[in-house]
C-alpha positions in Angstrom: -11.1 12.2 -0.6 -9.7 10.5 2.4 -6.0 9.8 2.6 -4.2 7.6 5.2 -0.5 7.0 5.5 0.2 3.3 6.0 2.9 1.0 6.9 3.2 -2.6 5.6 6.0 -4.7 7.0 5.1 -8.3 6.0 3.5 -10.2 3.1 0.7 -11.0 5.6 0.1 -7.3 6.1 -0.2 -6.8 2.4 -2.6 -9.7 2.1 -4.7 -8.4 5.0 -4.8 -4.9 3.5 -5.9 -6.2 0.1 -8.6 -8.4 1.7 -9.9 -5.4 3.7 -9.9 -3.1 0.7 -11.6 -5.7 -1.5 -14.7 -5.4 0.7 -15.0 -1.7 0.1 -17.4 -0.6 -2.6 -15.5 2.5 -3.7 -12.1 2.5 -5.5 -9.2 2.3 -3.1 -5.7 3.3 -4.3 -2.3 2.8 -2.8 0.0 5.7 -3.8 3.7 6.4 -3.3 6.8 7.9 -4.8 9.8 6.2 -6.3 13.4 7.1 -5.5 13.2 10.0 -8.0 10.1 11.5 -6.5 7.8 10.3 -9.3 4.3 9.2 -8.3 3.1 5.7 -8.7 -0.2 4.0 -7.8 -1.7 0.6 -7.5 -5.2 -0.6 -6.9 -5.5 -1.7 -3.3 -7.9 -4.5 -4.4 -5.5 -6.0 -6.9 -3.6 -9.2 -6.6 -0.9 -7.5 -8.7 -0.5 -5.1 -5.8 0.3 -8.1 -3.6 2.9 -9.4 -6.0 4.6 -6.0 -6.4 4.7 -5.2 -2.7 5.7 -8.7 -1.7 8.6 -8.6 -4.2 9.7 -5.3 -2.5 9.6 -6.8 0.9 11.8 -9.7 -0.2 14.3 -7.3 -1.9 14.2 -5.0 1.1 16.1 -7.6 3.1 18.8 -8.0 0.3 19.4 -4.4 -0.8 20.1 -1.1 0.9 18.7 1.0 -2.0 15.1 0.6 -2.9 13.1 1.5 -6.0 10.4 3.3 -4.0 10.3 5.6 -1.0 8.3 3.4 1.3 7.8 6.2 3.8 5.4 7.9 1.4 2.9 5.1 1.0 -0.7 6.1 1.5 -4.2 4.7 0.8 -6.8 7.0 -0.8 -10.5 6.5 -1.1 -13.6 8.6 -1.6 -15.3 7.1 1.4 -14.1 7.0 5.0 -12.4 3.6 5.4 -10.3 4.1 8.5 -12.1 1.3 10.5 -11.3 -1.2 7.7 -7.6 -0.3 7.5 -6.8 1.1 10.9 -4.3 -1.7 11.6 -2.0 -0.3 8.9 -2.5 3.5 9.5 0.5 5.3 11.0 
């Protein structure tokens, strides 16, 4: 299993990540932790992911506290996908 820590700063970043991941044949998952340390995950190929993460970016500008620890976001996949998502890897 390959794991890459990522950073997404704009809705465009999110859309580009989803687009890149949708071209990968294996399952690609975005994982993170909420403010209580509980794990959450989303499919990196899902439009729902775009909606959830875009909503966060909009709220990020309005609130000091967040529902997720955005420093813990990573992408996991069974195949090596670095070249497809390198723009977002930190």
